C-alpha positions, 0 to 999 in steps of 0.5 A: 499499499502506498504511503499517503502524500505529504500534505505540504509542498517541497517549498514548504517542506524545505524552507528554514524559518527565520532564525532571527525572528525565532530568537526575537519571538523566544526572548519576547515570550520570556519577557512576557512571562516576567523574565529580565531578558537582555535582547540583542536580536532585534533587526530594527531601530529602537526609535519611533517613526518621526512624527512628520512621517506618521502625520503624513500617513494620517493625512493620507488616510483622512484624505481617503487614500485607502484604495488600490494603488499602481502596482509599482507604487504611487507616481509621486513616490516613484518620482521622489525615489528616482530623484533621490538616486540622482541626488545621492549617486548621480544616477539617471533613474526614471520612475519606470525603473522603480518598484515600491514593494511591501518591504525590502525583504520582498524587493529582494525576493522579487529580484531573485524571482526576476533573474533566477530560474530553476537550476540556476546558481546564485552566489551569496556572500557569507555572512549573509542575511538569513533570507537570501538563501531561502529566497534562492531556493523558493525560486527553484535555484541553488544558493552557493554561499562563499564565506568571507570571515573576520580575516578579510573583514567579512568582505568577499574578495574577487578571487573568492567570487571568481572561484565560485562561478560555474556555467550555471551562475546567474546572480551575485547577492551583495549587502553593504553595509552588512547584516550581520556584520556591519562590514562596509566595502570600500569603493575599490573593494566593491568595484573589484568584486563587481568587475568579476560579476560583469566579466561573467555577465551576471546580475547583481542584487545589491541590498543597500538597506543600511546605506545611511547607517554608516560611521567614522566618515566611511562613504557608501558606494552604490553598485550601480554607479561604477559603470554603465555596465554595472548599472545595466546588470545591478538591481539595487534594493533599499527601503524606509525601514532602517533609516526612518525607523519604519520597519512595521510599515513594510515599504521597500524599494527596488531600482533596476534596468527597465526590463527587470523593473517591469518583471518585478512589478508584473510579479508583484501584481500577481502576489501582493498587488501593491504596497499599502497605499496610505503608508506610501504617503508617509514614505514620500514625506520622508523623502520630500521633508529632507531637513526633518529626515536628516535631523531624525537620522542624526539623532538616531546615528548618534545613539547608535554610534555611542552604543556601537563603541561601548559594545565593541569595547566591552566585548573585546574585554571578555577573554576568549571573545574577539570582535571587529569594529563594524562601520555600518548598520547596527550589528557587531559579529563577534568571534566566539570560536575559542570556546569550542561549542557551536554558536547555536548551542552558545546562544541557547545556553546563554539565553537559558542561563543568563537571559541574554538573547543573541542570534547564532552565526550559523544562521548567517552561514558563519559558525563560530560567531554570533550577531549582537544588535546594538538597536537597544538601550545603553542599560541593556548593553551594559547589563548584557555585557556583564552577563555575557562575561560571566557566562563565558568565564564559566565555559 
């Protein structure tokens, strides 16, 4: 007698749940139960959305902006995004190259779906954001992780990329500033990697969601700016979640060559229709009211920079822990390999014994590390460092 068929599709059976969201959920459950938990797992700013953005959304609601919007976004917002890329990077972007989606995550997924077919390979620079490999798998393609550890500053080298390319390679996924490491490629480093991708006629998905969250005078370089050839092969993803503390608004942006942008819009039309209409008016205010946006970002970055240095110094005082100083985003990625246990075991025991929530490096394709977010209070960082030091001393 034949066994009954699985009730789930191959996609559902093979997908890996988001480890970062799982850590966050477990930490919140412990806190709800009355536990004093130091949470370092959050991938979102701990600041509220600026009032002027919220008020623009409220005004849109009151004005009846509650119906379907054009699939790729309201015209005014797409134009403002195109103009933003011109002002920031000198790119001549038309509104037709812009797609506004329900979150940067979905923008990345659209880019993968538009460029990868079943059997194709996508090279993912590791440590990677947890969702990249899963998105590739959901497209029927094969993710191929290439690890750049702390010896190279967590940056993929041209030689590493060259060695990983096969006739099946279709896409390279880059992320600078990086989640989970906070690494920022210099212009020269990024240009050298992009040159290899272009030599093999590959598409590049450049996730630049943290482009405004940079420190120490470091300059962010948009991948599409290196050459006309780079612009013609690059899909740039960004959004409003990180610089404007709008994570729950679910608004991502995608800028791509016209054929890719059209494909992404058509895919979105069958999957989500459009990003929430009235939320897009809040995003429009973020781009139009530049001075208010700059002031808000500056306040946030002052706090992040202070926390970054505080957490970095505290981690490197703990025997057995070593940590590079990140130049972007709001994460540090300390090396805990000297303790001789897996990062998953390390984090599970740390949460159980010391009530400190961190995400294991294995979730990002980098065993022997853990991700700590400093998008949390100074008090939490201080308390968490004390608990982490106590935990490590007992190992």
